[in-house]
Backbone atoms as SQL, in Angstrom:
CREATE TABLE atoms (id INTEGER PRIMARY KEY, chain TEXT, resi INTEGER, resn TEXT, atom TEXT, x REAL, y REAL, z REAL);
INSERT INTO atoms VALUES
  (1, 'A', 1, 'MET', 'N', 0.820, -1.199, 0.000),
  (2, 'A', 1, 'MET', 'CA', 0.000, 0.000, 0.000),
  (3, 'A', 1, 'MET', 'C', 0.866, 1.266, 0.000),
  (4, 'A', 2, 'GLN', 'N', 2.170, 1.046, -0.070),
  (5, 'A', 2, 'GLN', 'CA', 3.106, 2.157, -0.036),
  (6, 'A', 2, 'GLN', 'C', 2.777, 3.189, -1.108),
  (7, 'A', 3, 'GLY', 'N', 2.590, 4.437, -0.668),
  (8, 'A', 3, 'GLY', 'CA', 2.347, 5.532, -1.585),
  (9, 'A', 3, 'GLY', 'C', 0.921, 5.647, -2.105),
  (10, 'A', 4, 'ARG', 'N', 0.036, 4.748, -1.700),
  (11, 'A', 4, 'ARG', 'CA', -1.370, 4.812, -2.137),
  (12, 'A', 4, 'ARG', 'C', -2.140, 5.761, -1.241),
  (13, 'A', 5, 'SER', 'N', -3.080, 6.463, -1.843),
  (14, 'A', 5, 'SER', 'CA', -3.953, 7.369, -1.112),
  (15, 'A', 5, 'SER', 'C', -5.293, 6.665, -0.908),
  (16, 'A', 6, 'VAL', 'N', -5.714, 6.540, 0.361),
  (17, 'A', 6, 'VAL', 'CA', -6.916, 5.772, 0.689),
  (18, 'A', 6, 'VAL', 'C', -7.855, 6.613, 1.549),
  (19, 'A', 7, 'LEU', 'N', -9.084, 6.738, 1.080),
  (20, 'A', 7, 'LEU', 'CA', -10.134, 7.395, 1.854),
  (21, 'A', 7, 'LEU', 'C', -10.837, 6.349, 2.703),
  (22, 'A', 8, 'VAL', 'N', -10.971, 6.626, 3.991),
  (23, 'A', 8, 'VAL', 'CA', -11.707, 5.750, 4.898),
  (24, 'A', 8, 'VAL', 'C', -12.959, 6.497, 5.342),
  (25, 'A', 9, 'ALA', 'N', -14.118, 5.959, 4.976),
  (26, 'A', 9, 'ALA', 'CA', -15.414, 6.524, 5.384),
  (27, 'A', 9, 'ALA', 'C', -16.132, 5.443, 6.180),
  (28, 'A', 10, 'GLU', 'N', -16.086, 5.584, 7.491),
  (29, 'A', 10, 'GLU', 'CA', -16.621, 4.577, 8.411),
  (30, 'A', 10, 'GLU', 'C', -17.117, 5.304, 9.653),
  (31, 'A', 11, 'ASP', 'N', -18.363, 5.046, 10.062),
  (32, 'A', 11, 'ASP', 'CA', -18.907, 5.750, 11.222),
  (33, 'A', 11, 'ASP', 'C', -18.695, 5.017, 12.539),
  (34, 'A', 12, 'GLY', 'N', -18.174, 3.817, 12.501),
  (35, 'A', 12, 'GLY', 'CA', -17.811, 3.119, 13.730),
  (36, 'A', 12, 'GLY', 'C', -16.426, 3.581, 14.151),
  (37, 'A', 13, 'TYR', 'N', -16.339, 4.326, 15.247),
  (38, 'A', 13, 'TYR', 'CA', -15.085, 4.969, 15.634),
  (39, 'A', 13, 'TYR', 'C', -13.921, 3.987, 15.736),
  (40, 'A', 14, 'PHE', 'N', -14.101, 2.914, 16.466),
  (41, 'A', 14, 'PHE', 'CA', -12.988, 1.996, 16.702),
  (42, 'A', 14, 'PHE', 'C', -12.559, 1.292, 15.421),
  (43, 'A', 15, 'LEU', 'N', -13.519, 0.869, 14.611),
  (44, 'A', 15, 'LEU', 'CA', -13.190, 0.232, 13.340),
  (45, 'A', 15, 'LEU', 'C', -12.475, 1.223, 12.426),
  (46, 'A', 16, 'ALA', 'N', -12.976, 2.441, 12.342),
  (47, 'A', 16, 'ALA', 'CA', -12.351, 3.466, 11.499),
  (48, 'A', 16, 'ALA', 'C', -10.920, 3.736, 11.946),
  (49, 'A', 17, 'ASP', 'N', -10.723, 3.864, 13.235),
  (50, 'A', 17, 'ASP', 'CA', -9.392, 4.141, 13.780),
  (51, 'A', 17, 'ASP', 'C', -8.448, 2.973, 13.519),
  (52, 'A', 18, 'ASP', 'N', -8.913, 1.755, 13.754),
  (53, 'A', 18, 'ASP', 'CA', -8.075, 0.578, 13.521),
  (54, 'A', 18, 'ASP', 'C', -7.734, 0.426, 12.043),
  (55, 'A', 19, 'LEU', 'N', -8.704, 0.633, 11.175),
  (56, 'A', 19, 'LEU', 'CA', -8.485, 0.520, 9.737),
  (57, 'A', 19, 'LEU', 'C', -7.480, 1.569, 9.263),
  (58, 'A', 20, 'ALA', 'N', -7.671, 2.810, 9.692),
  (59, 'A', 20, 'ALA', 'CA', -6.749, 3.881, 9.298),
  (60, 'A', 20, 'ALA', 'C', -5.337, 3.595, 9.805),
  (61, 'A', 21, 'SER', 'N', -5.217, 3.137, 11.033),
  (62, 'A', 21, 'SER', 'CA', -3.893, 2.822, 11.592),
  (63, 'A', 21, 'SER', 'C', -3.216, 1.703, 10.810),
  (64, 'A', 22, 'MET', 'N', -3.973, 0.659, 10.478),
  (65, 'A', 22, 'MET', 'CA', -3.421, -0.468, 9.736),
  (66, 'A', 22, 'MET', 'C', -2.942, -0.004, 8.353),
  (67, 'A', 23, 'LEU', 'N', -3.742, 0.823, 7.679),
  (68, 'A', 23, 'LEU', 'CA', -3.360, 1.320, 6.362),
  (69, 'A', 23, 'LEU', 'C', -2.106, 2.190, 6.429),
  (70, 'A', 24, 'ARG', 'N', -2.016, 3.033, 7.447),
  (71, 'A', 24, 'ARG', 'CA', -0.822, 3.872, 7.612),
  (72, 'A', 24, 'ARG', 'C', 0.418, 3.009, 7.838),
  (73, 'A', 25, 'LEU', 'N', 0.285, 1.977, 8.670),
  (74, 'A', 25, 'LEU', 'CA', 1.410, 1.067, 8.914),
  (75, 'A', 25, 'LEU', 'C', 1.837, 0.357, 7.639),
  (76, 'A', 26, 'ALA', 'N', 0.899, 0.150, 6.729),
  (77, 'A', 26, 'ALA', 'CA', 1.196, -0.501, 5.451),
  (78, 'A', 26, 'ALA', 'C', 1.739, 0.489, 4.422),
  (79, 'A', 27, 'GLY', 'N', 1.878, 1.765, 4.809),
  (80, 'A', 27, 'GLY', 'CA', 2.476, 2.760, 3.931),
  (81, 'A', 27, 'GLY', 'C', 1.516, 3.638, 3.164),
  (82, 'A', 28, 'ALA', 'N', 0.222, 3.488, 3.406),
  (83, 'A', 28, 'ALA', 'CA', -0.766, 4.303, 2.697),
  (84, 'A', 28, 'ALA', 'C', -0.887, 5.689, 3.324),
  (85, 'A', 29, 'GLU', 'N', -1.271, 6.651, 2.490),
  (86, 'A', 29, 'GLU', 'CA', -1.656, 7.968, 2.992),
  (87, 'A', 29, 'GLU', 'C', -3.165, 7.907, 3.189),
  (88, 'A', 30, 'VAL', 'N', -3.608, 8.033, 4.423),
  (89, 'A', 30, 'VAL', 'CA', -5.026, 7.891, 4.744),
  (90, 'A', 30, 'VAL', 'C', -5.698, 9.255, 4.779),
  (91, 'A', 31, 'LEU', 'N', -6.797, 9.366, 4.041),
  (92, 'A', 31, 'LEU', 'CA', -7.647, 10.541, 4.099),
  (93, 'A', 31, 'LEU', 'C', -8.807, 10.183, 5.014),
  (94, 'A', 32, 'GLY', 'N', -9.002, 10.957, 6.051),
  (95, 'A', 32, 'GLY', 'CA', -10.013, 10.621, 7.037),
  (96, 'A', 32, 'GLY', 'C', -9.336, 9.974, 8.231),
  (97, 'A', 33, 'PRO', 'N', -10.059, 9.141, 8.901),
  (98, 'A', 33, 'PRO', 'CA', -11.392, 8.659, 8.558),
  (99, 'A', 33, 'PRO', 'C', -12.472, 9.726, 8.775),
  (100, 'A', 34, 'VAL', 'N', -13.523, 9.581, 7.982),
  (101, 'A', 34, 'VAL', 'CA', -14.696, 10.434, 8.108),
  (102, 'A', 34, 'VAL', 'C', -15.895, 9.553, 8.440),
  (103, 'A', 35, 'ALA', 'N', -16.884, 10.152, 9.111),
  (104, 'A', 35, 'ALA', 'CA', -18.030, 9.370, 9.587),
  (105, 'A', 35, 'ALA', 'C', -19.328, 9.669, 8.854),
  (106, 'A', 36, 'THR', 'N', -19.301, 10.660, 7.942),
  (107, 'A', 36, 'THR', 'CA', -20.522, 11.001, 7.205),
  (108, 'A', 36, 'THR', 'C', -20.191, 11.230, 5.733),
  (109, 'A', 37, 'CYS', 'N', -21.211, 11.146, 4.902),
  (110, 'A', 37, 'CYS', 'CA', -21.036, 11.434, 3.480),
  (111, 'A', 37, 'CYS', 'C', -20.636, 12.889, 3.280),
  (112, 'A', 38, 'THR', 'N', -21.232, 13.787, 4.040),
  (113, 'A', 38, 'THR', 'CA', -20.906, 15.211, 3.931),
  (114, 'A', 38, 'THR', 'C', -19.439, 15.459, 4.235),
  (115, 'A', 39, 'GLN', 'N', -18.929, 14.855, 5.300),
  (116, 'A', 39, 'GLN', 'CA', -17.509, 15.016, 5.633),
  (117, 'A', 39, 'GLN', 'C', -16.628, 14.486, 4.515),
  (118, 'A', 40, 'ALA', 'N', -17.012, 13.369, 3.914),
  (119, 'A', 40, 'ALA', 'CA', -16.233, 12.792, 2.817),
  (120, 'A', 40, 'ALA', 'C', -16.226, 13.721, 1.608),
  (121, 'A', 41, 'ILE', 'N', -17.372, 14.295, 1.280),
  (122, 'A', 41, 'ILE', 'CA', -17.469, 15.194, 0.128),
  (123, 'A', 41, 'ILE', 'C', -16.633, 16.446, 0.359),
  (124, 'A', 42, 'VAL', 'N', -16.675, 16.994, 1.560),
  (125, 'A', 42, 'VAL', 'CA', -15.839, 18.161, 1.890),
  (126, 'A', 42, 'VAL', 'C', -14.366, 17.810, 1.715),
  (127, 'A', 43, 'LEU', 'N', -13.981, 16.634, 2.169),
  (128, 'A', 43, 'LEU', 'CA', -12.600, 16.182, 2.031),
  (129, 'A', 43, 'LEU', 'C', -12.221, 16.029, 0.554),
  (130, 'A', 44, 'LEU', 'N', -13.126, 15.462, -0.243),
  (131, 'A', 44, 'LEU', 'CA', -12.876, 15.318, -1.686),
  (132, 'A', 44, 'LEU', 'C', -12.685, 16.678, -2.350),
  (133, 'A', 45, 'GLU', 'N', -13.520, 17.630, -1.985),
  (134, 'A', 45, 'GLU', 'CA', -13.442, 18.962, -2.585),
  (135, 'A', 45, 'GLU', 'C', -12.177, 19.704, -2.176),
  (136, 'A', 46, 'ALA', 'N', -11.605, 19.328, -1.030),
  (137, 'A', 46, 'ALA', 'CA', -10.429, 20.026, -0.510),
  (138, 'A', 46, 'ALA', 'C', -9.118, 19.460, -1.059),
  (139, 'A', 47, 'THR', 'N', -9.178, 18.349, -1.774),
  (140, 'A', 47, 'THR', 'CA', -7.943, 17.762, -2.281),
  (141, 'A', 47, 'THR', 'C', -7.990, 17.628, -3.798),
  (142, 'A', 48, 'SER', 'N', -6.878, 17.930, -4.401),
  (143, 'A', 48, 'SER', 'CA', -6.761, 17.730, -5.846),
  (144, 'A', 48, 'SER', 'C', -6.019, 16.433, -6.142),
  (145, 'A', 49, 'ARG', 'N', -5.511, 15.808, -5.099),
  (146, 'A', 49, 'ARG', 'CA', -4.759, 14.565, -5.245),
  (147, 'A', 49, 'ARG', 'C', -5.670, 13.423, -5.681),
  (148, 'A', 50, 'GLN', 'N', -5.137, 12.556, -6.530),
  (149, 'A', 50, 'GLN', 'CA', -5.858, 11.353, -6.925),
  (150, 'A', 50, 'GLN', 'C', -6.000, 10.444, -5.700),
  (151, 'A', 51, 'ILE', 'N', -7.206, 9.997, -5.454),
  (152, 'A', 51, 'ILE', 'CA', -7.452, 9.032, -4.381),
  (153, 'A', 51, 'ILE', 'C', -7.489, 7.661, -5.048),
  (154, 'A', 52, 'ASP', 'N', -6.577, 6.793, -4.625),
  (155, 'A', 52, 'ASP', 'CA', -6.439, 5.487, -5.262),
  (156, 'A', 52, 'ASP', 'C', -7.549, 4.525, -4.872),
  (157, 'A', 53, 'LEU', 'N', -8.014, 4.643, -3.637),
  (158, 'A', 53, 'LEU', 'CA', -8.964, 3.671, -3.107),
  (159, 'A', 53, 'LEU', 'C', -9.815, 4.326, -2.031),
  (160, 'A', 54, 'ALA', 'N', -11.065, 3.894, -1.948),
  (161, 'A', 54, 'ALA', 'CA', -11.942, 4.319, -0.850),
  (162, 'A', 54, 'ALA', 'C', -12.565, 3.076, -0.230),
  (163, 'A', 55, 'VAL', 'N', -12.481, 3.000, 1.073),
  (164, 'A', 55, 'VAL', 'CA', -13.180, 1.966, 1.833),
  (165, 'A', 55, 'VAL', 'C', -14.386, 2.653, 2.447),
  (166, 'A', 56, 'LEU', 'N', -15.577, 2.284, 1.957),
  (167, 'A', 56, 'LEU', 'CA', -16.802, 2.976, 2.345),
  (168, 'A', 56, 'LEU', 'C', -17.748, 2.070, 3.096),
  (169, 'A', 57, 'ASP', 'N', -18.124, 2.490, 4.289),
  (170, 'A', 57, 'ASP', 'CA', -19.249, 1.865, 4.973),
  (171, 'A', 57, 'ASP', 'C', -20.484, 2.277, 4.172),
  (172, 'A', 58, 'ILE', 'N', -21.361, 1.347, 3.875),
  (173, 'A', 58, 'ILE', 'CA', -22.542, 1.668, 3.067),
  (174, 'A', 58, 'ILE', 'C', -23.479, 2.623, 3.795),
  (175, 'A', 59, 'ASN', 'N', -23.606, 2.454, 5.097),
  (176, 'A', 59, 'ASN', 'CA', -24.508, 3.298, 5.880),
  (177, 'A', 59, 'ASN', 'C', -23.667, 4.159, 6.815),
  (178, 'A', 60, 'LEU', 'N', -23.577, 5.442, 6.476),
  (179, 'A', 60, 'LEU', 'CA', -22.811, 6.388, 7.286),
  (180, 'A', 60, 'LEU', 'C', -23.776, 7.262, 8.072),
  (181, 'A', 61, 'ARG', 'N', -23.935, 6.910, 9.327),
  (182, 'A', 61, 'ARG', 'CA', -24.849, 7.634, 10.228),
  (183, 'A', 61, 'ARG', 'C', -26.235, 7.820, 9.616),
  (184, 'A', 62, 'GLY', 'N', -26.752, 6.743, 9.044),
  (185, 'A', 62, 'GLY', 'CA', -28.107, 6.756, 8.516),
  (186, 'A', 62, 'GLY', 'C', -28.244, 7.165, 7.072),
  (187, 'A', 63, 'GLU', 'N', -27.153, 7.560, 6.439),
  (188, 'A', 63, 'GLU', 'CA', -27.183, 7.974, 5.042),
  (189, 'A', 63, 'GLU', 'C', -26.438, 6.951, 4.188),
  (190, 'A', 64, 'LEU', 'N', -27.086, 6.485, 3.140),
  (191, 'A', 64, 'LEU', 'CA', -26.438, 5.522, 2.250),
  (192, 'A', 64, 'LEU', 'C', -25.352, 6.217, 1.444),
  (193, 'A', 65, 'ALA', 'N', -24.235, 5.537, 1.253),
  (194, 'A', 65, 'ALA', 'CA', -23.046, 6.137, 0.656),
  (195, 'A', 65, 'ALA', 'C', -22.951, 5.953, -0.856),
  (196, 'A', 66, 'PHE', 'N', -24.037, 5.602, -1.519),
  (197, 'A', 66, 'PHE', 'CA', -23.969, 5.325, -2.948),
  (198, 'A', 66, 'PHE', 'C', -23.712, 6.579, -3.783),
  (199, 'A', 67, 'GLU', 'N', -24.247, 7.705, -3.378),
  (200, 'A', 67, 'GLU', 'CA', -23.975, 8.960, -4.089),
  (201, 'A', 67, 'GLU', 'C', -22.499, 9.338, -3.950),
  (202, 'A', 68, 'LEU', 'N', -21.955, 9.156, -2.753),
  (203, 'A', 68, 'LEU', 'CA', -20.529, 9.373, -2.521),
  (204, 'A', 68, 'LEU', 'C', -19.717, 8.421, -3.391),
  (205, 'A', 69, 'ALA', 'N', -20.132, 7.177, -3.459),
  (206, 'A', 69, 'ALA', 'CA', -19.441, 6.197, -4.300),
  (207, 'A', 69, 'ALA', 'C', -19.442, 6.633, -5.763),
  (208, 'A', 70, 'ASP', 'N', -20.560, 7.163, -6.242),
  (209, 'A', 70, 'ASP', 'CA', -20.627, 7.656, -7.619),
  (210, 'A', 70, 'ASP', 'C', -19.608, 8.772, -7.857),
  (211, 'A', 71, 'LEU', 'N', -19.485, 9.696, -6.900),
  (212, 'A', 71, 'LEU', 'CA', -18.510, 10.786, -7.025),
  (213, 'A', 71, 'LEU', 'C', -17.088, 10.235, -7.096),
  (214, 'A', 72, 'LEU', 'N', -16.806, 9.243, -6.274),
  (215, 'A', 72, 'LEU', 'CA', -15.468, 8.654, -6.258),
  (216, 'A', 72, 'LEU', 'C', -15.172, 7.924, -7.566),
  (217, 'A', 73, 'VAL', 'N', -16.132, 7.165, -8.062),
  (218, 'A', 73, 'VAL', 'CA', -15.950, 6.451, -9.328),
  (219, 'A', 73, 'VAL', 'C', -15.690, 7.453, -10.456),
  (220, 'A', 74, 'ALA', 'N', -16.407, 8.573, -10.440),
  (221, 'A', 74, 'ALA', 'CA', -16.210, 9.603, -11.469),
  (222, 'A', 74, 'ALA', 'C', -14.788, 10.177, -11.420),
  (223, 'A', 75, 'ARG', 'N', -14.163, 10.113, -10.242),
  (224, 'A', 75, 'ARG', 'CA', -12.780, 10.589, -10.084),
  (225, 'A', 75, 'ARG', 'C', -11.758, 9.498, -10.387),
  (226, 'A', 76, 'GLY', 'N', -12.232, 8.303, -10.718),
  (227, 'A', 76, 'GLY', 'CA', -11.322, 7.202, -11.016),
  (228, 'A', 76, 'GLY', 'C', -10.828, 6.455, -9.797),
  (229, 'A', 77, 'THR', 'N', -11.554, 6.560, -8.704),
  (230, 'A', 77, 'THR', 'CA', -11.177, 5.904, -7.453),
  (231, 'A', 77, 'THR', 'C', -11.760, 4.501, -7.390),
  (232, 'A', 78, 'ARG', 'N', -10.951, 3.556, -6.981),
  (233, 'A', 78, 'ARG', 'CA', -11.438, 2.199, -6.744),
  (234, 'A', 78, 'ARG', 'C', -12.195, 2.180, -5.428),
  (235, 'A', 79, 'LEU', 'N', -13.182, 1.285, -5.346),
  (236, 'A', 79, 'LEU', 'CA', -14.015, 1.208, -4.150),
  (237, 'A', 79, 'LEU', 'C', -13.983, -0.172, -3.524),
  (238, 'A', 80, 'VAL', 'N', -14.163, -0.169, -2.218),
  (239, 'A', 80, 'VAL', 'CA', -14.467, -1.367, -1.450),
  (240, 'A', 80, 'VAL', 'C', -15.556, -0.952, -0.476),
  (241, 'A', 81, 'PHE', 'N', -16.653, -1.705, -0.453),
  (242, 'A', 81, 'PHE', 'CA', -17.715, -1.430, 0.507),
  (243, 'A', 81, 'PHE', 'C', -17.517, -2.275, 1.748),
  (244, 'A', 82, 'SER', 'N', -17.975, -1.732, 2.860),
  (245, 'A', 82, 'SER', 'CA', -17.942, -2.404, 4.145),
  (246, 'A', 82, 'SER', 'C', -19.339, -2.271, 4.737),
  (247, 'A', 83, 'SER', 'N', -19.926, -3.386, 5.157),
  (248, 'A', 83, 'SER', 'CA', -21.297, -3.286, 5.650),
  (249, 'A', 83, 'SER', 'C', -21.772, -4.570, 6.296),
  (250, 'A', 84, 'GLY', 'N', -22.855, -4.446, 7.013),
  (251, 'A', 84, 'GLY', 'CA', -23.579, -5.604, 7.503),
  (252, 'A', 84, 'GLY', 'C', -24.712, -5.979, 6.564),
  (253, 'A', 85, 'TYR', 'N', -24.955, -5.142, 5.548),
  (254, 'A', 85, 'TYR', 'CA', -26.017, -5.415, 4.583),
  (255, 'A', 85, 'TYR', 'C', -25.635, -6.599, 3.694),
  (256, 'A', 86, 'PRO', 'N', -26.637, -7.313, 3.167),
  (257, 'A', 86, 'PRO', 'CA', -26.340, -8.413, 2.238),
  (258, 'A', 86, 'PRO', 'C', -25.905, -7.878, 0.874),
  (259, 'A', 87, 'THR', 'N', -25.245, -8.725, 0.099),
  (260, 'A', 87, 'THR', 'CA', -24.741, -8.345, -1.220),
  (261, 'A', 87, 'THR', 'C', -25.846, -7.850, -2.133),
  (262, 'A', 88, 'ASP', 'N', -27.034, -8.432, -2.041),
  (263, 'A', 88, 'ASP', 'CA', -28.115, -8.032, -2.946),
  (264, 'A', 88, 'ASP', 'C', -28.677, -6.647, -2.622),
  (265, 'A', 89, 'PHE', 'N', -28.168, -6.009, -1.591),
  (266, 'A', 89, 'PHE', 'CA', -28.561, -4.652, -1.237),
  (267, 'A', 89, 'PHE', 'C', -27.905, -3.621, -2.160),
  (268, 'A', 90, 'LEU', 'N', -26.791, -4.003, -2.782),
  (269, 'A', 90, 'LEU', 'CA', -26.055, -3.071, -3.631),
  (270, 'A', 90, 'LEU', 'C', -26.822, -2.754, -4.911),
  (271, 'A', 91, 'PRO', 'N', -26.832, -1.487, -5.325),
  (272, 'A', 91, 'PRO', 'CA', -27.403, -1.151, -6.629),
  (273, 'A', 91, 'PRO', 'C', -26.617, -1.880, -7.722),
  (274, 'A', 92, 'SER', 'N', -27.279, -2.170, -8.823),
  (275, 'A', 92, 'SER', 'CA', -26.662, -2.969, -9.887),
  (276, 'A', 92, 'SER', 'C', -25.349, -2.363, -10.382),
  (277, 'A', 93, 'ARG', 'N', -25.203, -1.043, -10.351),
  (278, 'A', 93, 'ARG', 'CA', -23.970, -0.426, -10.846),
  (279, 'A', 93, 'ARG', 'C', -22.756, -0.744, -9.963),
  (280, 'A', 94, 'PHE', 'N', -23.007, -1.284, -8.771),
  (281, 'A', 94, 'PHE', 'CA', -21.907, -1.599, -7.858),
  (282, 'A', 94, 'PHE', 'C', -21.730, -3.095, -7.599),
  (283, 'A', 95, 'VAL', 'N', -22.346, -3.935, -8.393),
  (284, 'A', 95, 'VAL', 'CA', -22.258, -5.375, -8.114),
  (285, 'A', 95, 'VAL', 'C', -20.834, -5.912, -8.216),
  (286, 'A', 96, 'ALA', 'N', -19.970, -5.252, -8.981),
  (287, 'A', 96, 'ALA', 'CA', -18.586, -5.708, -9.115),
  (288, 'A', 96, 'ALA', 'C', -17.670, -5.165, -8.015),
  (289, 'A', 97, 'VAL', 'N', -18.179, -4.275, -7.175),
  (290, 'A', 97, 'VAL', 'CA', -17.377, -3.700, -6.093),
  (291, 'A', 97, 'VAL', 'C', -17.314, -4.696, -4.946),
  (292, 'A', 98, 'PRO', 'N', -16.103, -4.986, -4.449),
  (293, 'A', 98, 'PRO', 'CA', -16.002, -5.905, -3.315),
  (294, 'A', 98, 'PRO', 'C', -16.792, -5.393, -2.113),
  (295, 'A', 99, 'LEU', 'N', -17.464, -6.316, -1.439),
  (296, 'A', 99, 'LEU', 'CA', -18.224, -5.995, -0.221),
  (297, 'A', 99, 'LEU', 'C', -17.673, -6.824, 0.921),
  (298, 'A', 100, 'TRP', 'N', -17.137, -6.154, 1.915),
  (299, 'A', 100, 'TRP', 'CA', -16.636, -6.814, 3.119),
  (300, 'A', 100, 'TRP', 'C', -17.714, -6.750, 4.181),
  (301, 'A', 101, 'ARG', 'N', -18.194, -7.921, 4.555),
  (302, 'A', 101, 'ARG', 'CA', -19.270, -8.019, 5.547),
  (303, 'A', 101, 'ARG', 'C', -18.699, -7.877, 6.948),
  (304, 'A', 102, 'LYS', 'N', -19.307, -7.003, 7.728),
  (305, 'A', 102, 'LYS', 'CA', -18.898, -6.808, 9.124),
  (306, 'A', 102, 'LYS', 'C', -19.459, -7.943, 9.975),
  (307, 'A', 103, 'PRO', 'N', -18.746, -8.374, 10.947),
  (308, 'A', 103, 'PRO', 'CA', -17.374, -7.970, 11.286),
  (309, 'A', 103, 'PRO', 'C', -16.376, -8.697, 10.396),
  (310, 'A', 104, 'TYR', 'N', -15.363, -8.002, 9.959),
  (311, 'A', 104, 'TYR', 'CA', -14.322, -8.610, 9.133),
  (312, 'A', 104, 'TYR', 'C', -12.985, -8.485, 9.851),
  (313, 'A', 105, 'GLN', 'N', -12.037, -9.260, 9.385),
  (314, 'A', 105, 'GLN', 'CA', -10.698, -9.237, 9.952),
  (315, 'A', 105, 'GLN', 'C', -9.849, -8.230, 9.176),
  (316, 'A', 106, 'LEU', 'N', -9.277, -7.277, 9.874),
  (317, 'A', 106, 'LEU', 'CA', -8.498, -6.228, 9.221),
  (318, 'A', 106, 'LEU', 'C', -7.326, -6.772, 8.399),
  (319, 'A', 107, 'PRO', 'N', -6.552, -7.749, 8.899),
  (320, 'A', 107, 'PRO', 'CA', -5.443, -8.258, 8.075),
  (321, 'A', 107, 'PRO', 'C', -5.930, -8.881, 6.762),
  (322, 'A', 108, 'ALA', 'N', -7.077, -9.554, 6.789),
  (323, 'A', 108, 'ALA', 'CA', -7.621, -10.143, 5.564),
  (324, 'A', 108, 'ALA', 'C', -8.020, -9.041, 4.582),
  (325, 'A', 109, 'LEU', 'N', -8.619, -7.965, 5.081),
  (326, 'A', 109, 'LEU', 'CA', -8.977, -6.837, 4.218),
  (327, 'A', 109, 'LEU', 'C', -7.725, -6.226, 3.608),
  (328, 'A', 110, 'LEU', 'N', -6.688, -6.014, 4.408),
  (329, 'A', 110, 'LEU', 'CA', -5.445, -5.437, 3.902),
  (330, 'A', 110, 'LEU', 'C', -4.861, -6.313, 2.792),
  (331, 'A', 111, 'ASN', 'N', -4.853, -7.608, 2.991),
  (332, 'A', 111, 'ASN', 'CA', -4.335, -8.515, 1.962),
  (333, 'A', 111, 'ASN', 'C', -5.150, -8.404, 0.680),
  (334, 'A', 112, 'SER', 'N', -6.449, -8.279, 0.815),
  (335, 'A', 112, 'SER', 'CA', -7.323, -8.130, -0.346),
  (336, 'A', 112, 'SER', 'C', -7.046, -6.815, -1.076),
  (337, 'A', 113, 'LEU', 'N', -6.844, -5.742, -0.331),
  (338, 'A', 113, 'LEU', 'CA', -6.553, -4.444, -0.941),
  (339, 'A', 113, 'LEU', 'C', -5.219, -4.479, -1.686),
  (340, 'A', 114, 'ARG', 'N', -4.222, -5.103, -1.076),
  (341, 'A', 114, 'ARG', 'CA', -2.930, -5.241, -1.748),
  (342, 'A', 114, 'ARG', 'C', -3.094, -6.019, -3.054),
  (343, 'A', 115, 'ALA', 'N', -3.875, -7.086, -3.013),
  (344, 'A', 115, 'ALA', 'CA', -4.090, -7.907, -4.213),
  (345, 'A', 115, 'ALA', 'C', -4.783, -7.099, -5.307),
  (346, 'A', 116, 'MET', 'N', -5.704, -6.204, -4.936),
  (347, 'A', 116, 'MET', 'CA', -6.372, -5.356, -5.924),
  (348, 'A', 116, 'MET', 'C', -5.365, -4.550, -6.731),
  (349, 'A', 117, 'PHE', 'N', -4.349, -4.039, -6.057),
  (350, 'A', 117, 'PHE', 'CA', -3.361, -3.207, -6.734),
  (351, 'A', 117, 'PHE', 'C', -2.352, -4.042, -7.515),
  (352, 'A', 118, 'ARG', 'N', -2.078, -5.244, -7.063),
  (353, 'A', 118, 'ARG', 'CA', -1.179, -6.115, -7.813),
  (354, 'A', 118, 'ARG', 'C', -1.813, -6.548, -9.135),
  (355, 'A', 119, 'GLN', 'N', -3.148, -6.668, -9.147),
  (356, 'A', 119, 'GLN', 'CA', -3.862, -7.114, -10.362),
  (357, 'A', 119, 'GLN', 'C', -4.046, -6.001, -11.367),
  (358, 'A', 120, 'ALA', 'N', -3.812, -4.772, -10.960),
  (359, 'A', 120, 'ALA', 'CA', -4.064, -3.624, -11.850),
  (360, 'A', 120, 'ALA', 'C', -3.031, -3.508, -12.935);
């Protein structure tokens, strides 16, 4: 993950903190974590840097993150969803986006993210 820019949008404080810490230890530049779609959009507007990846909780404090996901895709950002929702909850435009079901193991997620970049 060295040199990759990763947005973390997760409203669970401890999970967000652990995920951001793990990504930083792996060499990523972490944007956030943010707990709402509004905070994520403000962060996107404040940076001109390419964001390589976003890990998005589908439900951020009661707001679905699909509009945020659309903005990120338009910027060329890869996505990974994180949620307790079932896979069939995703809109059809996101069926190819990996969905990590909570609770997940952080090391397994990190390995999956690394593999995403190796396949690119």
